[in-house]
N, C-alpha and C positions, 0 to 999 in steps of 0.2 A: 128854574131848571127846565130844560126842554125834555119832556117825557119820552121823546123819540130818539134822544141821543143816548146810546148805550154806554158811552164812556162816562157821561155825567151821572147816569143812573148807577153805574158800578162804583163811582167815587162816593156818591151819597150813601150807598149801602155800606161801603167799607168804613165810612166815618161814623156810622151809627152803631157800630159794634166794636168791642175791643179786639185787638189783634193778638193772637197767641204767638209771641215772639221771644219769650224768655225761657231758657233752658235750665237744667239742674244747677249748673255753675252759677248762672245769674241769680237764681232764686236763693241759693246758699249764701252768696255774697250779700244779698239784700238782708238776710237774717243776721249774718255776722256783722255787716257794716252798720246796720241800724242799732246794734247793741253796743259796739265799741265806739265810745266818744271820748270824754275826758274823765269820766267817773273813776276808772281804775287807777288813775294817777292822783286822786284826791281823797276819796271817801275812806280809805284805810286809816287816815289820821283820826277821823271821828270815831270809827269802829274801835280803834285802839284805846281812845279815851273812855269809851263806854265799857269795854271788857277787860282792859288792863293786862292781858297776857298774850303770849305768842300762840299758845294753843287755841284760845278762843277766837283770835283773829282769823286763823285758818278755818276753824269750825264754821264761823259765820259765812265765809265765802263758800265753803263746801256745802253747807245747807242750802244756800242761795242757788248754787249750781245744780244741785240734785233736784230742788223744787222746779227750777227752770226747765231742766231736761224732762222731768216727769210731765209737766204741763205741755211741753212741746210735742212729745210723742203721743200724748192724749189728743191734742188738737188735730193730729193727722187723720183720725177717723172723721171728724167733722169737715175738714177741708176736702176729703175725698167724696163725702156725701153732697156737699154744696160747693162745687168748684167754680164759683163766680165771684165777681167783685163785691167787696163789702166785708168779707171775713167774719170777724167776731160779731159784728152787728147782725149779719145774716144768721149766725148760729143761735144767738140769743133770741132773735125774733122767731125762728123756726122751733126752737126747743120750748119756749115759754109763750110769749105773745109780743105784738108790735111795741107795746109800751116799754117792756124791759129792753128790747133792742134799741129803742129810741133813747132811753136814758143813758145807755152806753154811748151811743153816737153823739148825744148832747154833751156829755162829759168829755168825750174824745175831742170834739171841736172846741169846747169852751176852754179846756185846760190841758188835758192829757197830751194830745199830739201837738197842738199849737204852742203850748207852754214848753214842751220839750224842744221844739224847733227854735223858739226864742232863746232858751237857756243854752243850747248848743251853739247858736249863732253868736251870742255874747261871749261864750267861752272861746270861740274862734278868734274874736277880736282881742280878748285879753291876752291870749298867747301870741297873737300877731304883734302885740305891743312890745314884746321882748326884742323883736327884730326891727319893728318900726314904731319907735316910742310915741310918735304923734297920734297913734291909734289908741292910746291909753284911755281908760275910763275917767282918768283924772283930767283929761283935756276936754273941758266943757266948751261946746260950740255955741250953745244957746242957754241963757239963764233968764227965765221970766218968773221970778218969785219962787213958788214951790215947784215949778216945772223946769227941769233941766234936761238937756240933750248932750250926751258925751260923744266923743269920736268913736268909742267902742260900740255904742248903741247904733249910731248911724252906719258903721261898717257892717254890723250884724244884719241890719235891714237891707243894705245893698247886697249882701251875700245871699240872703233868703230870696230876694227879688230876682237875682241873677239865676239861681238854681231853679226857681219857679219858671222863669222864662225858658231855660234849657229844657225843662220837662214838658212845657207846652209844645215843643217842637216834635215830640213823639217819644214813645217808650224806648226806642233804640238809643237815643242820645242819653237819656237818663240812666239806662242800664250800663252803657259803656263807662260813664263816670263812676258808677257804683262799683262795678266789677274791678276796674283797674285800681281805684283808690283803696278798696277793701283788701285786695291782694297785697298792695304796697304796705298798708298799715299792719296786716297780720305778720308779714315777713319782718317788718321793722320792729314790731313788738317782741317777736321771738328773738330777734337780734339783740334787743335791749336786755332780755332775760339772759341770753347766753353770755353776752359781754359782762353782765353783772356778776354771774357766777365765776367767770374766768378771770376778770380783771380786778374786781373789787370785793369779792366775798372774803370774809375773815372768820376763821374758826372761833376765835374768842368772842366775836359779836354774836354769832349764832348760839354759842353755848350760854352766854350771858342772857340773851333773850329767852332761852328755854328754861332758865331757872324759875321763871314765872309759871311754867307748866300750863295747866288748865285751870288756874285760879280765875275767879271772876270778881273784879272789883273796878271801881271808878278810878281813873288814872289821869292826872293832869300833866304828866311828864316829869313830875318831881315827887309828889306824894300820892298815896293810894287811899281809897275809902271803900271798905267792904259794904256790900249791899245787904239789906235785910232779907229774910227768907223769901218774901214774896216779890220784892222789887227787882230781883234778878230777871224775872220774866219780862218786865218792862224794859230793862237794859238790853236784853237780847233783841226784843222787838224793835226798839229804837235804833239799835246797831244795824238792823237789816233794812232800814229805810233806804240808806245810801246804797247798799249792795244790791238791793232789789231794783232800784232805779238804774243802776249801772248795768244790770243784766236784763233790763226791760226792752221793749220794742221788738223782741224776737218774733212776735205775732204779726209784724208788718207785712210779711210775705203773704199772709192769708187775704189781705185786703186787695191784692192784685191777682187773685186766682184766675180772673177772666183773661189774663194776658200770659199765663204760664202754659207751656206745652205739656201735655200729659199730666194735668194737674192732680189726677187721682193717685199718681205715683210720686211726682216730683215735689209737691208741696210738703207732704209728710216727711219725705227723705231729706229735703232741704232744712226743715225744722230741726230734725235730729242732728244732721251734720253741722249746721251753723251754730246751734247752741252747744254742741259738744266741743267744737273748736274754741269758742269763746270761754266756756267754763274752764277748760283745761288751761287756757292762756291766763285767765284771771288768777287761778289758783297758783300757777307757777310764778306769776309776777309777784304775788305776796310772799311766796317762799323766798324769792330773790330779795325782796325788801328786808326780810328778817336775816338774810345772810350779809347784807351790805350796811344796814342801818340799825342803830339801837332802837328799842321801843321808845325811848325818850325822843329821839330824832323823828320817828314816825309820828308820835303824838303831837309834837310841837312844831312840825314843819310850817314854814311861813305860808299863810293863806291855805293851809292844808295841802299844799302841793308836794306830796310825798315823792311823786315821780320825778319832779324837778331836782329835789335833794339827792335822790338816788343817782340820777344822771350826772350830777356834779361829782359825786364820789367815783363814778365809773369813768367819765371822760375828762374830768378836771374842769377848767374854766369854760371850755367850749360846750360843756354838758348842757348848760342852759339853752344855748342855741339849738343843740341837737334835739332836745325834747320839745322845744317850742315849734320847730319845723314839723316834727312828728305829729304834734297835737293840732297844728293847723291842717295837716292832711287828714288826720283822724276826724276832727270835728266837721270839716268840709264834707267828707264822704258820709258821715253819719247824718248830717242834715239833708243831704241829697236823698238818702234812703227814706227818711221821715217824710219829706215833701212828696216824693214820688208816690208813696203808698197811701198816705193819709187822705189825699183828695178822693180816692176811690170810695171811701166810706160815705162821704157827703153826697157823692154821686148816687150811690145806692139808696141812701135815705131820700133823696129828692125823687128818685124813680118811684118810690113808695108814697110820694106825696107828703113826706115828713121833713122836708127842708125846702129852701127856696127853689121853685120849679125850674128857674133858669140854669141851675146847677146840674140838672139831669140831662145834659147835652154833651156830646163829644165833638171836638173840632175836626177839621179835615185830616189831622194827623192821628185821629183815633184815640185821643186822650181827653179827660174832663178839664178843659182849660179854665172854665169859670169856677169850678171847684178848686182848682189850684190857686187861682188869684184871690178868692175869698179867704182861703187858708192863709195865703201870704199876708193879706191885709190884717187879719186878726193876730197872727204871730208878730207882725210889726208893731201893733198896738201894745202887745205884751212886752216887746223889747223896750218900748218907750216908757212903759209903766214902771219897769224895774221890779215888779212884784212876781215875776214868773217863778223865781226860786221858791218863794213862800207858797205859791199856788201848787207847785209840784209836790211839796211836802204835804200839803193838805189832802191831795187826792190819792196818795199811796194806799190809804184805806179803801177808797172806792175802787181803785185798780185791782186790788186783791179780791174784793167782793165780786167784781165782774169776772175775774178769772175763775173763782170758785163756782159761780153760777154757770159759767160756760162748761166746766167739766161736769157739773151736776147734770147739765143738759145732755151729755152722752148717755147717762143712765136713763134719763127721762125719755129720750128719743128711742132707746132700745125697747122701751115698754109701749110708748104711744104710737111709734111709727116703725114697727119691726120690718115692714115691707120695703123700706127704702134700701137701695143698693149700697153696700158698704165695701168698696174695693179694698179698703184698708181698715183694719180694726185696731182700736187703741191697744198699744203694747202693754202687757201686764194687767189687762182688765180682768176683774174689777179692783185688784189689789193696789196697783200703782195710782190709778186715779183717786181711790179712797184715801191713800196716804197723803196725796196732795191736798185733798179737800180738808182733811183733819189738820194737817200741819199749817196750811194757810189760814184756817179758821182760828187756830190757837194764836198765831201771830196777830191776826186782825183783832181778836178779843183783847189780847194784851195791849195793843195800841189803843183800843177804845177805853180801857180801864186806866192805863198808866200815862198815856200821851193823848189826852182828849184834844189838845191843841192841834194835833195832826189829823184827827178824825172828824170832829164836829163840823169844821168849815167845809171839808170835803163832802160830807153828807148833805150839807146845805146846797152846795153846787149841784149835786146829783138831783136833789128834790126839786130844785128850781126848774128842772126839766119837765116835771109833771104838767104845770100850766102851759109850758111851751108846746108840749105834745098835743094837748087839746086845742091849742091855738092853730097849729098846723093841720090838725085833723078837721077842724071847723072849716078852714080854707079849702081843704081837699073836697069836703062834701059840697 
């Protein structure tokens, strides 16, 4: 670069810092769009098998929604205090120490974000196969002994790579895709709910479903098995694994705080608006399911695709195509939000010397291109492994622990750093944050006791981050 050329100097300066180009609507669409994928059309089947009744199906979604909203409005205080790229990684580092922040970032890269990208990508391929059968996971393109590559896996990798490329072109391109697709899928989801109530809802189905009331029992679609006095806690916790993942990723907007206009106002407000929209939509969608489908149909839906069965009841034979197109749009937009925001965490870690140093760079478009591509590479590996679904189940415990620690961080920072400016303070403090901490802790402990297969592997993944932390720390020194 010629140091005497002011144009080149300005270009270099602009590419070394994030550009604040996202408004409130963009931020809200990132919250909602990252949350809404395919889960709302699938996980109600497993929840119904675990709880057995209409009442508890809605209670599980209601508890999930209230916990998500409580966490979101609590995060508003932290986002206003630290309005820069990295989000939850920054909050944990500032509230506790760099190791705690790194363990979150490590888990985030290893499984949480990349595993979500892979899972949503393969979901996109599976639903695309309804329209284009050659994209099916049954279409094996490469078979080398134990290693197989299906058309669905290849399609998911191509989609993730395409969205990664789009996001390397600048935040404007990524935000346009995110805002447009999220608005489309919110409108379409509300349309599905309205059509469900007006075209396919039946009073006799609703009344038959509610004969189960708020009973809690294991249900396989035909027979029921009551739980013992203690096992019901494990059933509730297991039921919430799916609903929590379907409602997760709301915190993605905090990772791109460095690119949001008026972050001290817009991040907290977008967290509240985005989670409120999705929580209300998810709850109404399940009310619609109970109006259109029997509990037996919900519990025994083929491949758990409750949304597909409901759409067939609403629209007839064309219902499969309707929901397939909707889910293609939904998963495409969801993955874009995950890809756009996730790379900012690795960028922030690298700036602290706790990730590959090449990742701590922005390209000429002001985005962390190398962070985006390394995220793309690992998500693609997980697509090929076929283990992303199991990995996501494993880390739900770790995800909850990090959420709990982050909200505890609000209390800790109030004591240890009272001098920090707080343009926004956590709504309902200290009551609502305490309610979240207690509720999420009960769910976590129940999972630890009753579903160790969900928790122990996740803990191992997190703990593997300890030697990795000291390895990066040694290289930094």
